[in-house]
C-alpha positions in Angstrom: -118.6 46.5 160.9 -121.1 49.2 160.0 -120.3 51.9 157.4 -121.4 55.5 157.7 -124.6 54.7 155.8 -125.4 51.8 158.2 -124.6 49.0 155.8 -122.7 46.0 157.1 -119.2 45.2 156.1 -118.0 41.7 155.5 -121.5 40.4 156.2 -121.1 40.9 160.0 -122.8 43.6 162.1 -120.7 45.5 164.6 -122.8 44.0 167.4 -122.1 40.4 166.2 -118.4 41.1 165.7 -118.0 42.6 169.2 -120.1 39.8 170.8 -118.0 37.1 169.1 -114.8 38.9 170.2 -116.0 39.1 173.9 -117.2 35.5 173.8 -113.9 34.2 172.4 -111.8 36.2 174.9 -114.0 35.7 178.0 -112.9 38.9 179.8 -114.1 40.0 183.3 -113.7 43.7 182.4 -114.5 45.4 179.1 -113.3 48.9 178.2 -115.5 50.6 175.6 -114.7 53.8 173.6 -115.2 55.3 170.2 -116.8 58.2 168.5 -117.0 57.6 164.7 -120.8 57.5 164.8 -120.8 61.2 165.7 -118.5 62.4 162.9 -121.1 62.0 160.2 -123.3 64.7 158.6 -126.5 63.5 160.4 -126.0 61.9 163.8 -128.0 61.8 167.0 -126.1 61.9 170.3 -129.0 60.3 172.2 -129.0 57.3 169.8 -125.2 56.9 170.3 -125.6 57.0 174.1 -128.5 54.5 173.9 -126.5 52.2 171.7 -123.5 52.3 174.0 -125.6 51.5 177.1 -127.5 48.8 175.3 -124.3 47.1 174.5 -123.0 47.7 178.0 -126.2 46.1 179.5 -125.9 43.2 177.1 -122.3 42.6 178.2 -123.2 42.8 181.9 -126.5 40.9 181.9 -126.2 38.8 178.7 -122.5 37.8 178.8 -121.9 38.1 182.5 -119.1 40.7 182.2 -118.5 42.0 185.7 -117.1 45.4 185.0 -117.4 47.8 182.0 -115.4 51.0 181.7 -116.7 53.5 179.2 -114.1 56.0 177.9 -115.3 59.4 177.0 -115.2 60.2 173.3 -112.2 62.3 172.3 -112.5 65.8 170.9 -111.0 66.1 167.4 -108.8 69.0 166.3 -110.1 68.6 162.7 -113.5 66.9 162.7 -115.2 66.2 159.4 -118.3 68.2 160.6 -118.2 71.2 162.8 -120.9 69.8 165.1 -118.8 66.9 166.2 -117.1 68.4 169.3 -120.4 69.8 170.5 -122.0 66.4 170.1 -119.3 64.6 172.0 -119.7 67.0 174.9 -123.4 66.0 175.1 -122.6 62.3 174.7 -119.8 62.5 177.4 -122.1 64.4 179.8 -124.9 61.9 179.3 -122.7 58.9 179.7 -121.3 60.2 183.0 -124.8 61.0 184.3 -126.2 57.5 183.4 -123.2 55.6 184.7 -123.2 57.5 188.1 -126.0 55.2 189.3 -124.3 52.0 188.4 -121.9 50.1 190.6 -120.2 48.1 187.8 -120.0 50.7 185.0 -117.2 53.3 185.3 -116.5 56.3 183.2 -113.0 57.4 182.1 -112.9 61.1 181.2 -110.2 62.1 178.6 -108.7 65.0 180.6 -105.3 66.3 179.7 -105.6 66.2 176.0 -106.3 69.9 175.6 -102.8 70.7 176.9 -100.4 70.4 174.0 -103.3 69.2 171.8 -101.3 69.5 168.6 -98.5 67.3 169.9 -101.0 64.7 171.2 -102.8 64.3 167.8 -101.5 63.0 164.5 -101.4 65.6 161.8 -104.9 64.5 160.6 -106.3 66.1 163.8 -108.4 63.0 164.5 -106.1 60.2 165.7 -103.6 60.3 168.6 -99.9 60.7 168.0 -97.3 58.6 169.8 -97.3 61.0 172.8 -101.1 61.1 172.7 -101.2 57.3 172.9 -98.7 57.2 175.7 -100.9 59.7 177.6 -104.0 57.7 176.9 -102.3 54.4 177.9 -101.4 55.9 181.3 -105.0 57.0 181.8 -106.4 53.6 180.8 -104.0 51.9 183.2 -105.1 54.1 186.1 -108.8 53.7 185.3 -108.6 49.9 184.9 -106.8 49.6 188.3 -109.4 51.9 189.9 -112.3 49.9 188.4 -110.7 46.6 189.4 -110.1 47.7 193.0 -113.7 49.1 193.3 -115.6 46.3 191.6 -117.0 43.3 193.5 -115.3 40.8 191.2 -111.6 40.1 190.8 -110.9 41.1 187.2 -108.3 38.9 185.6 -108.8 39.6 181.9 -109.3 42.9 180.2 -110.7 43.6 176.7 -110.7 46.9 174.9 -113.4 47.6 172.3 
């Protein structure tokens, strides 16, 4: 796993860790989400989008994953840096635009988390609370079923990164 300064943790890069996990599990659908790369002092939203799509393309063309769902990055109530929420809006908009021309990449917007935002976040303002996780699980379920029903492949196994 990569640290904030880009160094590897435990001798394994994030890419090799995720590749190994996908190889071991052999899913037909992968659900990708995350935003920690944006909550650092210096981050580039275009680089984050490029990294996400590079990995998505590797999954599809290199590992023969039939369907990938990309979850929008969550807003944070208490980000470490004030630019975080503005950057995630840019990332989410770009992810949606890029995925719109792909028939096996789906986007899952994180709508519904602004209502009762305090209750859906843990007191750190970053992680989801129990009610936030329940809301998120319901959204994941609906999006996975939608992606499964609209993909050309029959998805039997799911893997969340």
